[in-house]
C-alpha positions in Angstrom: -1.8 11.4 36.4 -2.0 8.0 34.9 -5.2 6.1 34.6 -5.0 2.4 34.0 -7.9 0.6 32.5 -8.0 -3.2 32.8 -10.3 -5.5 31.0 -10.3 -9.2 31.0 -12.1 -12.0 29.1 -11.9 -15.7 29.7 -12.2 -17.1 26.1 -10.1 -16.0 23.2 -11.8 -15.4 20.0 -10.7 -13.6 16.9 -11.7 -10.0 17.3 -12.6 -10.3 21.0 -11.5 -8.0 23.7 -8.5 -10.1 24.6 -6.9 -11.4 27.7 -6.0 -8.1 29.3 -5.8 -4.4 28.4 -3.5 -2.3 30.3 -4.2 1.1 28.9 -1.2 3.4 29.2 1.4 0.9 27.8 1.5 2.9 24.7 1.5 6.7 25.1 -0.2 8.8 22.5 3.0 10.6 22.0 1.5 13.9 20.9 2.6 17.1 22.5 -0.8 18.7 22.7 -3.2 15.9 23.5 -3.2 16.2 27.2 -3.1 13.5 29.9 -5.1 10.3 29.4 -8.6 10.7 30.5 -8.4 14.5 30.7 -10.0 16.2 27.7 -8.0 19.0 26.4 -11.0 20.6 24.7 -14.8 20.1 24.4 -16.0 17.0 22.4 -19.0 18.9 21.0 -17.1 20.3 17.9 -18.0 18.5 14.6 -14.8 16.6 13.9 -14.2 13.2 12.5 -11.3 10.8 11.7 -12.0 8.3 8.9 -9.5 5.7 10.3 -6.2 5.4 12.0 -2.8 3.6 11.6 -2.8 0.1 13.3 0.8 -0.8 13.6 1.6 1.5 16.5 3.9 4.4 16.9 6.9 2.1 17.0 5.5 -0.9 15.0 4.4 -2.7 18.2 1.7 -4.8 16.3 4.2 -5.8 13.5 6.5 -7.3 16.1 3.7 -9.0 18.0 2.3 -10.5 14.8 5.8 -11.9 13.7 6.4 -13.3 17.1 3.0 -15.0 17.0 3.6 -16.5 13.7 7.0 -17.8 14.8 5.4 -19.4 17.8 7.1 -17.2 20.3 4.0 -15.6 21.9 0.5 -16.9 22.4 -2.7 -15.7 20.8 -3.6 -14.0 24.1 -0.3 -12.2 24.1 -1.0 -10.9 20.6 -4.5 -9.9 21.6 -3.1 -8.0 24.6 -0.7 -5.9 22.4 -3.6 -5.2 20.0 -6.0 -4.2 22.7 -3.4 -1.8 24.2 -2.9 -0.2 20.8 -6.6 0.2 20.3 -7.1 1.7 23.7 -4.3 4.2 23.0 -5.8 5.3 19.8 -9.2 5.8 21.0 -8.2 7.8 24.1 -5.9 9.9 22.0 -8.7 11.0 19.8 -11.0 11.5 22.7 -8.5 13.6 24.6 -8.0 15.7 21.5 -11.6 16.5 21.2 -12.7 14.4 18.2 -16.4 13.9 18.1 -16.7 11.0 15.7 -14.1 8.5 16.6 -13.7 5.4 14.4 -13.6 1.8 15.7 -13.2 -1.5 13.7 -10.6 0.2 11.6 -7.9 -1.8 13.6 -6.9 -5.0 11.8 -4.5 -7.9 12.4 -3.9 -8.0 8.6 -6.5 -6.2 6.4 -9.9 -4.7 6.7 -11.2 -6.4 3.6 -10.0 -9.8 4.9 -11.8 -8.7 8.2 -15.0 -8.3 6.1 -14.5 -11.6 4.5 -14.2 -13.1 7.9 -17.4 -11.2 9.1 -19.3 -12.7 6.2 -17.9 -16.3 6.6 -16.8 -16.2 2.9 -13.9 -18.7 3.5 -12.7 -20.4 0.3 -13.2 -24.2 0.6 -9.5 -25.0 0.5 -9.0 -23.7 4.0 -11.3 -26.4 5.5 -13.1 -24.0 7.8 -15.9 -25.9 9.7 -18.0 -22.8 10.7 -18.3 -21.0 13.9 -16.3 -17.9 14.9 -13.3 -17.5 12.6 -10.0 -17.8 14.6 -6.5 -16.9 13.8 -5.6 -20.2 12.1 -8.1 -19.7 9.4 -7.7 -16.0 9.2 -4.0 -16.0 8.8 -4.2 -19.0 6.4 -6.2 -17.0 4.1 -3.8 -14.1 4.4 -0.5 -16.0 4.3 -1.2 -19.5 3.1 -0.2 -22.5 5.1 1.9 -25.7 4.5 -0.8 -27.3 2.3 -2.7 -24.4 0.5 -1.7 -21.0 -1.0 -2.9 -17.7 0.3 -5.6 -15.6 -1.3 -4.7 -13.1 -3.9 -3.4 -9.8 -2.8 -3.6 -6.6 -4.7 -3.3 -2.8 -4.2 -6.0 -0.9 -2.4 -7.1 1.6 -5.1 -4.1 3.8 -6.0 -2.2 3.4 -2.7 0.7 1.2 -1.6 -1.5 -0.7 0.8 -2.4 -4.2 -0.2 -5.8 -5.9 0.5 -6.7 -9.7 0.4 -9.0 -10.1 -2.5 -12.2 -12.0 -1.7 -13.0 -15.1 -3.8 -16.7 -15.3 -4.3 -18.9 -17.5 -6.5 -22.5 -18.6 -6.9 -21.9 -21.4 -4.4 -20.2 -19.4 -1.7 -21.9 -19.9 1.6 -22.1 -16.8 3.9 -22.6 -16.8 7.6 -22.0 -14.3 10.4 -18.5 -15.5 11.4 -16.6 -12.7 13.0 -18.1 -10.3 15.7 -15.0 -8.0 15.5 -17.0 -4.9 14.8 -19.4 -5.3 17.8 -16.6 -6.5 20.1 -14.4 -3.5 19.4 -17.3 -1.0 19.8 -17.9 -2.6 23.3 -14.3 -2.5 24.1 -14.1 1.2 23.4 -17.3 1.9 25.2 -15.9 0.1 28.3 -13.0 2.6 28.1 -15.5 5.5 28.2 -15.2 6.2 24.5 -18.2 6.2 22.2 -17.1 5.3 18.7 -18.4 5.0 15.1 -18.0 1.5 13.9 -16.6 1.4 10.4 -17.7 -1.3 8.0 -16.4 -1.9 4.4 -19.7 -1.1 2.5 -21.4 -4.1 0.7 -21.1 -2.8 -2.8 -17.4 -1.9 -2.5 -16.8 -5.3 -1.0 -18.5 -7.1 -3.9 -16.9 -4.9 -6.6 -13.4 -5.5 -5.1 -13.9 -9.3 -5.1 -13.0 -11.7 -7.9 -15.0 -14.7 -9.2 -14.0 -17.9 -7.4 -12.3 -20.6 -9.4 -14.8 -22.5 -11.5 -17.4 -19.7 -11.7 -19.0 -19.3 -15.1 -17.9 -16.3 -17.1 -21.6 -15.1 -17.0 -21.4 -15.0 -13.2 -22.1 -11.4 -11.9 -20.6 -10.8 -8.6 -23.2 -8.3 -7.7 -25.9 -11.1 -7.8 -24.5 -12.0 -4.4 -25.8 -8.8 -2.8 -28.9 -10.5 -1.4 -26.7 -13.2 0.2 -24.5 -10.7 2.1 -27.0 -8.1 3.2 -28.6 -10.5 5.8 -25.3 -10.6 7.6 -24.9 -6.9 7.4 -28.3 -6.6 9.0 -27.2 -9.0 11.8 -24.1 -6.9 12.4 -26.1 -3.7 12.5 -28.7 -5.3 14.9 -26.0 -6.3 17.3 -24.4 -2.7 17.1 -27.7 -1.1 17.8 -28.2 -3.4 20.8 -24.8 -2.4 22.0 -25.7 1.3 21.9 -24.3 2.6 18.7 -25.5 5.8 17.4 -23.4 6.3 14.2 -22.2 3.8 11.7 -19.7 4.4 8.9 -19.9 2.5 5.6 -16.7 2.9 3.6 -17.8 2.9 -0.1 -14.6 4.2 -2.0 -15.6 2.3 -5.1 -18.0 5.2 -5.7 -15.0 7.3 -7.0 -14.5 4.9 -9.9 -16.4 5.0 -13.3 -19.4 2.9 -12.3 -22.1 1.9 -14.8 -25.8 2.4 -14.3 -26.3 -1.2 -13.0 -23.5 -0.8 -10.4 -25.0 2.5 -9.3 -28.4 0.9 -9.0 -26.9 -1.7 -6.7 -26.1 1.1 -4.3 -29.7 2.2 -4.3 -30.9 -1.4 -3.9 -28.4 -2.1 -1.1 -29.1 0.8 1.1 -32.9 0.6 0.5 -32.7 -3.0 1.6 -30.9 -2.0 4.8 -33.3 0.9 5.5 -35.3 -0.8 8.2 -32.3 -2.3 9.9 -30.6 1.2 9.9 -33.7 2.9 11.4 -32.7 4.8 14.5 -29.1 5.0 13.5 -27.1 7.8 12.0 -25.3 6.5 8.9 -22.4 8.1 6.9 -21.2 6.8 3.6 -17.5 7.6 3.4 -15.8 8.0 -0.1 -12.2 8.8 -0.7 -9.2 9.0 -3.0 -10.8 11.0 -5.8 -13.9 13.0 -6.8 -17.2 11.2 -6.8 -18.6 11.5 -10.3 -21.7 13.5 -10.8 -23.9 10.4 -11.4 -22.7 8.7 -8.4 -23.0 11.8 -6.4 -26.6 12.1 -7.5 -27.2 8.4 -6.6 -25.9 8.4 -3.1 -27.3 11.9 -2.0 -30.8 10.7 -3.0 -30.6 7.8 -0.5 -33.0 8.6 2.3 -31.4 6.0 4.6 -28.2 7.9 4.8 -27.5 10.7 7.3 -24.2 12.0 6.1 -21.8 11.8 3.2 -17.9 11.9 3.3 -16.0 13.3 0.5 -12.3 13.6 -0.1 -11.6 17.3 -0.7 -7.8 16.9 -1.1 -7.6 14.5 -4.1 -11.1 15.3 -5.0 -10.3 18.6 -6.5 -13.7 19.0 -8.3 -15.9 17.9 -5.5 -16.6 21.4 -4.2 -17.8 22.4 -7.6 -20.1 19.4 -7.8 -21.6 20.3 -4.4 -22.1 23.9 -5.6 -23.7 22.9 -8.9 -25.7 19.9 -7.8 -26.6 21.0 -4.4 -26.5 19.1 -1.1 -29.6 17.3 0.4 -31.3 19.4 3.1 -30.8 18.2 6.6 -28.0 15.8 5.8 -24.3 16.0 7.2 -21.4 16.7 5.1 -18.1 15.1 6.3 -15.6 17.4 4.6 -12.3 15.5 4.0 -10.1 18.6 4.2 -7.0 17.2 6.1 -4.9 14.9 3.8 -4.9 11.3 4.9 -2.4 10.3 2.2 0.5 12.7 2.7 2.5 14.1 5.6 2.4 17.8 4.8 1.0 20.2 7.5 -2.5 21.4 6.4 -2.8 25.0 5.2 -5.2 25.8 7.9 -6.1 29.3 6.6 -6.9 27.9 3.1 -8.8 24.9 4.5 -10.9 27.2 6.8 -11.9 29.3 3.8 -13.1 26.1 1.9 -15.0 25.0 5.1 -16.8 28.4 5.3 -17.8 28.1 1.7 -19.3 24.6 2.5 -20.9 26.0 5.6 -22.8 28.5 3.4 -24.2 25.6 1.5 -24.9 22.9 4.1 -25.3 24.9 7.3 -23.1 25.2 10.3 -24.8 22.4 12.2 -24.4 19.8 9.4 -20.8 20.3 8.5 -18.2 17.9 9.9 -14.5 18.5 9.5 -12.8 15.3 8.6 -9.6 13.6 7.2 -9.7 13.0 3.4 -9.5 9.2 4.1 -8.2 6.9 6.8 -4.9 8.0 8.2 -3.7 4.4 7.7 -1.7 5.7 4.8 0.5 8.2 6.7 3.1 7.9 9.4 1.9 7.7 13.1 3.4 10.6 15.1 5.9 13.3 14.4 6.9 13.5 18.1 8.9 10.3 17.6 11.1 11.9 15.0 14.2 13.1 16.8 16.5 13.4 13.9 14.5 15.5 11.4 15.8 19.1 11.4 13.4 21.7 12.8 12.6 23.5 9.7 11.5 20.5 7.8 9.7 19.2 10.8 7.7 22.4 11.1 6.3 21.6 7.6 4.9 18.2 8.5 2.0 16.5 10.2 1.7 12.8 10.9 -1.5 11.0 12.0 -1.3 12.3 15.6 -0.8 15.9 14.4 -3.7 15.6 11.7 -6.0 14.7 14.6 -5.1 18.1 16.1 -5.5 19.9 12.7 -9.0 18.4 12.2 -10.1 19.5 15.7 -8.4 23.0 15.3 -10.4 23.6 12.1 -13.7 22.4 13.7 -13.1 24.7 16.6 -12.3 27.6 14.4 -15.5 26.9 12.4 -17.4 27.0 15.7 -15.9 30.4 16.6 -13.2 29.1 18.9 -10.1 29.6 16.8 -6.9 28.9 18.4 -5.0 31.9 17.2 -1.5 30.6 18.4 -2.1 27.3 16.6 -3.1 29.1 13.3 -0.3 31.5 13.6 2.4 28.8 13.9 0.8 27.0 11.0 0.9 30.1 8.8 4.6 30.7 9.7 5.4 27.1 8.7 3.6 27.5 5.4 5.5 30.6 4.6 8.8 29.0 5.6 8.3 26.2 3.2 7.3 28.4 0.3 10.5 30.6 0.7 13.1 28.1 1.7 16.1 27.9 -0.6 16.4 24.2 0.1 13.2 23.5 -2.0 14.2 25.0 -5.3 17.2 24.1 -7.6 17.0 26.1 -10.8 19.4 23.9 -12.7 17.3 20.8 -12.0 14.1 22.6 -12.9 15.7 23.7 -16.2 16.9 20.1 -17.0 13.6 18.5 -16.2 11.7 21.1 -18.3 13.9 20.3 -21.3 12.8 16.6 -21.3 9.4 17.3 -22.7 10.6 17.7 -26.3 11.7 14.1 -26.9 10.2 10.6 -26.6 13.5 9.2 -25.3 13.4 5.8 -27.0 16.3 3.5 -27.6 17.7 3.5 -31.1 16.8 -0.1 -32.1 13.7 -2.3 -31.6 13.6 -4.9 -28.8 13.9 -7.9 -31.1 17.3 -6.6 -32.4 18.5 -5.8 -28.9 17.6 -9.2 -27.6 19.7 -10.8 -30.4 22.6 -8.6 -29.5 22.2 -9.4 -25.8 22.0 -13.1 -26.3 25.3 -13.1 -28.3 26.9 -11.4 -25.3 25.3 -13.2 -22.4 24.8 -16.6 -23.9 21.9 -17.6 -21.7 20.1 -21.0 -21.8 16.5 -21.3 -22.9 14.1 -20.4 -20.0 16.8 -18.4 -18.2 16.5 -18.3 -14.4 16.9 -15.2 -12.1 15.5 -13.7 -8.9 14.1 -10.3 -8.4 16.8 -8.7 -6.5 16.8 -8.9 -2.7 17.8 -11.9 -0.6 16.9 -12.5 3.1 17.7 -9.7 5.4 19.0 -11.5 8.5 19.1 -10.2 12.1 22.9 -10.0 11.8 22.7 -8.0 8.5 20.4 -5.5 10.0 22.6 -5.2 13.1 25.6 -4.4 10.9 23.8 -1.7 9.0 22.3 -0.2 12.3 25.8 -0.2 14.0 27.5 1.5 11.0 24.7 4.1 10.9 25.3 4.7 14.6 29.1 5.0 14.1 29.6 1.9 16.3 31.8 0.1 13.6 34.1 1.6 11.1 33.4 2.0 7.4 36.1 -0.6 6.7 34.4 -3.1 9.0 31.0 -2.4 7.4 32.3 -2.8 3.8 34.0 -6.1 4.8 30.7 -7.4 6.3 28.6 -6.5 3.3 31.2 -8.0 0.9 31.0 -11.3 2.9 27.2 -11.2 2.6 27.3 -10.6 -1.2 29.8 -13.4 -1.6 27.6 -15.7 0.3 24.5 -14.7 -1.9 26.6 -15.2 -5.0 27.8 -18.7 -4.0 24.3 -19.7 -3.1 23.1 -18.7 -6.5 26.0 -20.4 -8.3 25.4 -23.6 -6.3 21.7 -23.4 -7.2 22.7 -23.0 -10.9 20.8 -19.7 -11.4 21.6 -18.0 -14.7 21.5 -14.3 -14.1 22.5 -13.4 -10.5 21.7 -10.6 -8.1 23.9 -9.4 -5.2 21.1 -9.7 -2.7 21.0 -5.9 -1.7 22.5 -6.4 1.8 23.5 -2.8 1.9 19.9 -1.6 1.4 17.3 -0.9 4.1 14.5 -0.3 1.6 14.3 -0.2 -2.2 13.2 3.4 -2.1 14.7 4.8 1.0 18.1 3.5 0.0 18.1 5.7 -3.1 16.5 8.7 -1.5 19.3 8.8 1.1 21.7 9.4 -1.7 19.6 11.9 -3.7 19.2 15.7 -2.9 15.7 16.9 -2.0 14.9 14.0 0.3 14.3 13.9 4.0 14.0 10.7 6.2 12.3 9.7 9.3 13.2 7.2 12.1 9.7 6.0 12.9 7.7 7.1 9.9 6.4 3.6 9.3 3.3 3.0 7.1 1.6 -0.5 6.7 2.0 -2.0 3.3 0.4 -5.4 4.0 0.0 -7.6 7.0 3.0 -7.0 9.2 5.1 -5.5 6.4 5.7 -1.8 6.9 7.6 0.7 4.7 9.2 4.0 5.7 8.6 6.4 2.8 11.1 9.1 2.2 9.9 12.7 2.1 10.5 14.5 -1.1 10.5 18.1 -0.1 12.6 19.8 -2.9 14.1 19.4 -6.3 15.8 16.1 -6.9 19.4 15.5 -8.2 22.1 12.8 -7.8 25.2 14.1 -6.3 27.3 11.0 -6.9 27.0 7.3 -8.0 24.7 5.2 -5.7 25.1 1.6 -6.6 28.1 1.2 -8.8 30.5 0.3 -6.0 28.5 -2.6 -4.8 27.4 -3.9 -8.2 31.0 -3.9 -9.5 32.2 -5.8 -6.5 29.4 -8.4 -7.0 30.2 -8.8 -10.7 33.9 -9.4 -9.8 32.8 -12.4 -7.8 31.3 -14.4 -10.6 31.6 -15.0 -14.4 27.8 -15.1 -14.7 25.9 -11.9 -15.5 25.2 -9.9 -12.4 22.2 -7.5 -12.4 22.7 -3.9 -11.4 19.6 -3.2 -9.3 17.9 0.2 -9.3 14.5 1.5 -8.3 12.6 3.3 -11.1 11.4 6.9 -10.9 7.8 6.2 -10.8 8.2 3.8 -7.9 10.4 6.2 -6.0 7.7 8.8 -6.6 4.7 6.6 -5.6 6.4 5.1 -2.7 7.5 8.4 -1.2 5.7 11.2 0.5 5.8 13.6 -2.4 6.0 17.4 -2.3 2.5 18.8 -3.1 3.7 22.2 -4.3 4.3 21.2 -8.0 2.8 18.6 -10.3 3.8 15.0 -9.5 5.1 14.4 -13.2 7.7 17.2 -12.7 9.1 15.6 -9.6 9.1 12.3 -11.5 11.2 13.7 -14.4 13.7 15.0 -12.0 14.1 11.5 -10.5 14.3 10.0 -13.9 17.3 12.1 -14.8 19.0 11.0 -11.6 18.4 7.3 -12.4 19.5 7.9 -16.0 22.9 9.0 -14.7 23.2 5.9 -12.5 22.3 3.6 -15.4 25.0 5.0 -17.6 27.6 4.8 -14.8 26.7 1.0 -14.2 27.0 0.4 -17.9 30.5 2.1 -18.0 31.5 -0.1 -15.1 30.8 -3.3 -17.1 27.4 -4.2 -15.7 25.5 -5.7 -18.7 22.2 -6.4 -17.2 20.5 -3.6 -15.2 17.0 -3.9 -13.6 15.0 -0.8 -13.1 12.2 -1.8 -10.8 8.8 -0.1 -11.5 6.8 -2.1 -8.9 4.4 1.0 -8.4 3.7 1.9 -12.0 0.2 0.4 -12.1 -0.5 1.6 -8.6 -0.3 5.2 -9.6 -2.9 4.9 -12.2 -5.7 7.4 -11.7 -9.0 6.0 -10.5 -10.9 7.7 -13.3 -10.6 6.6 -17.0 -10.4 10.2 -18.2 -7.2 10.8 -16.3 -5.3 7.6 -17.1 -3.8 8.5 -20.5 -2.0 11.6 -19.2 -0.5 9.6 -16.2 0.6 6.7 -18.3 2.2 9.0 -20.8 4.4 10.8 -18.3 5.0 7.6 -16.2 6.2 5.5 -19.2 8.2 8.4 -20.6 9.9 8.7 -17.2 11.0 5.0 -17.4 12.3 5.4 -21.0 14.3 8.5 -19.9 16.3 6.3 -17.5 17.7 3.9 -20.2 17.3 5.5 -23.6 21.1 6.1 -24.0 22.6 2.5 -23.3 24.0 0.2 -25.9 22.0 -2.5 -27.5 24.0 -5.1 -25.7 23.0 -3.8 -22.2 19.9 -5.6 -21.1 17.3 -3.5 -19.3 15.0 -5.4 -17.0 12.1 -4.0 -15.0 9.8 -5.6 -12.4 6.2 -5.0 -11.4 4.2 -6.6 -8.6 0.6 -7.1 -7.2 -1.6 -5.2 -9.5 -3.9 -6.0 -12.4 -1.8 -5.2 -15.4 -4.2 -6.4 -18.2 -5.7 -3.0 -18.6 -2.4 -1.3 -19.1 -0.5 -3.9 -21.1 -0.1 -1.5 -24.1 1.7 1.0 -21.8 3.8 -1.8 -20.3 4.9 -2.7 -23.9 5.6 1.0 -24.6 8.1 1.1 -21.7 10.4 -0.8 -24.2 12.2 -2.8 -21.5 14.2 -5.8 -22.8 12.8 -8.2 -20.0 9.9 -7.7 -17.5 9.4 -9.7 -14.5 6.0 -9.5 -13.1 3.7 -10.8 -10.3 1.6 -13.7 -11.4 1.4 -16.4 -8.8 -1.2 -15.1 -6.4 -3.6 -13.9 -9.1 -4.3 -17.3 -10.6 -2.2 -16.4 -13.5 -4.7 -13.7 -14.5 -1.8 -11.9 -16.4 -1.6 -14.8 -18.8 -5.1 -14.3 -20.0 -4.0 -11.0 -21.8 -1.7 -13.1 -24.0 -4.4 -15.8 -24.5 -6.6 -13.0 -25.9 -4.1 -12.1 -28.6 -1.8 -9.4 -27.3 1.7 -10.0 -28.9 4.7 -9.4 -26.6 8.1 -9.6 -28.1 10.3 -8.7 -25.2 11.5 -11.1 -22.5 8.9 -11.8 -19.7 9.1 -13.6 -16.4 5.7 -14.1 -14.9 6.4 -15.1 -11.2 6.2 -18.9 -10.7 5.7 -18.8 -6.9 4.5 -16.4 -4.2 7.2 -15.1 -1.9 4.8 -13.3 0.4 3.8 -16.7 1.9 6.2 -18.9 3.8 4.9 -21.9 1.9 7.5 -23.8 -0.3 6.2 -24.8 -3.7 7.1 -28.3 -5.2 9.1 -28.8 -8.3 6.0 -30.2 -10.1 3.8 -27.2 -9.0 6.4 -24.8 -10.5 6.8 -26.9 -13.6 3.1 -26.9 -14.1 3.1 -23.1 -13.9 5.8 -22.9 -16.4 3.8 -25.2 -18.8 0.8 -22.8 -18.5 3.1 -19.9 -19.4 4.5 -21.7 -22.5 1.0 -22.4 -23.7 0.7 -18.6 -24.3 4.2 -17.3 -24.6 7.1 -17.9 -27.0 9.8 -20.2 -25.5 12.6 -17.8 -26.5 11.1 -14.9 -24.4 10.1 -16.7 -21.2 12.2 -16.2 -18.0 11.7 -18.2 -14.8 11.7 -16.3 -11.5 9.9 -15.8 -8.2 7.2 -13.2 -8.2 9.0 -10.6 -6.0 12.2 -10.0 -3.9 13.2 -12.4 -1.2 14.0 -9.9 1.5 11.1 -10.8 3.8 11.7 -14.6 3.6 14.1 -16.8 5.6 16.9 -18.8 4.1 15.2 -21.9 5.2 12.4 -21.1 2.9 14.4 -19.4 0.1 16.9 -22.2 -0.6 14.4 -25.1 -1.0 12.0 -22.9 -3.1 14.8 -21.8 -5.4 16.1 -25.3 -5.7 12.7 -26.5 -6.9 12.5 -23.4 -9.2 15.8 -24.5 -10.9 14.8 -28.2 -10.9 11.4 -27.3 -12.5 13.2 -25.2 -15.2 15.6 -27.9 -16.1 12.7 -30.4 -16.3 11.0 -28.1 -18.8 14.2 -27.6 -20.8 14.5 -31.4 -21.1 10.8 -31.6 -22.2 11.3 -28.9 -24.8 14.5 -30.6 -26.1 12.6 -34.0 -26.4 9.7 -32.3 -28.2 12.1 -31.0 -30.8 
């Protein structure tokens, strides 16, 4: 049976229902969900999903977005794809028996940007004239446009998801400018699904924002609470009028170390919203870590709130807090017991035991089984994985399967345990624990032996830079790029056909060599000093390495949103990691043979491989990281032996993995930095080690970055208003080479020569001339050559202009 739902609206508006919804275009793709419109089990069980992936099981939204941006489809076409996906998600959860189904977790780019749109907090440079915010303004804020840059982008807590940072100041004007939350609730209701609208909570929104340019240093962003709450009240009023019974406020900032003033703001905010929320059930959802005792005490004292959501996966101490501090009588506990951040099948028997303990504290009627956070951070559906072997597949659960796990636990708690489901789960858990594929004693022994040494290079960075300069003979302000060049449709086709055995290895190698030669010639014509080979043989900076290491498995459709339309396909680390053979030496050697200029060997660092993979959860993360570090160390030494004198070991995700609580930071930074040093501690002084980091606030870990002891670090700087430079203005001495990115590659905008020159001048005001490098802020893989060539032309021209200025000044 196929039921088709059709909805039409006449006028397009950002967040509206869209031109047409044909439900059924995207199947739920889950083997146990039943036919659309036919519930496979009762919906009265207390089960909840905190949020769901947006891109679609086969990245339908990604392709629609990129077609829209390229002018190939209309806004109405994009809205139709989005509406079909939303319908598919809601009905999937309804059919599975989920009671509390989220809405407004769908986004065309980012949920924080959606909140900025809702509040009408559009920076002046976008020339928004009021009214309902449309795609033009929305995507300009996210991606920039021909005349103005995009807003800053940074990591969402300790995930690889990026959000658009709100820019707020004392003069920011707020207005209710996007009705997306209300429209999506109505859309779901018209399909017969009653949902829980999800809003980014007001305090989290403010504390994730940054002061707008020109705001005084004394400006306190929390002073804007009284300006945004009236809009939240308007949204709540419209939701109530539409028939909403539950509202979810995401307040993940509660897991951070908040001071008393920040905690008081929570009390103030939700007390102020009390009359508006009257008659509604309200859940405050927290995730990614334990809620500290003081924060727990603050929020559980809020009379306005009906329920509280806690992450019981990463929040390993939350159960103890609930036991010792108690739980408010009559309130709901949304127990985040199914992991929203990883892809391992839940240990249902263990989780059921935890839930029964909680049930004895809060009562059967008030306990809701939930995901630990939004499933945004996991892959969509295991059913689409046709190439994973059966054993590993039995150990996994993607978003669709996690929906089933949540409901199975809720049913079991209600006395309706599915014995077959639990039995299959127990067998899979036992299989994983006993599989010989998981453990390699030699690797375990080698990694354990690492703990006795600091693994530092023999000489200091200043002496090494002198030795390297004699060998490399680079000009002042050397130019380079971060590694990747545009991945064209033709290039992707070649890789795809080789993987499918449609072309021979000889044909593949010839095609990749031609691409490398093209990239080398482009860089030589542009007069870039230290070259890259462009990485045409690589699908992804982590997956490429994982495919050549033992202990990794790979998906076909295990895509996860990173930012906007950008998706990554994290490898699955299921066992001990080792390197059977060299991974990059062949291509790097070929590239170096094509030029007399230094050619960078390009590697992904151990911490980034770890943080951008789905990591095994049966041993501490640092042990897995040390294993990867040993594998990369072998690769570094082979590159050096092959005559590669500059080697870049990217640690883009080092800051991202920083724990959310201060008390846990030192331990993480110790093993993360140690892992990086392991990779290159044995190379000669004349071998220059680079690293790269992007899209995070590094100021608070600058000492650890220095302790990595790299010769050169390239780092994101352009989207964050040169925030990084402030750390050097405040007196931090940095003696290694550094290349703060001079333009934003995540925007199609091409910066002018003068704009880049101005950025370099700002850098020279706080950094020594002899350590400064000039480079874009990230790899060029996602850009087109029509953008890359003029941008790099301007980068080199700006550098030469500055070299002339510096020579004249002497």
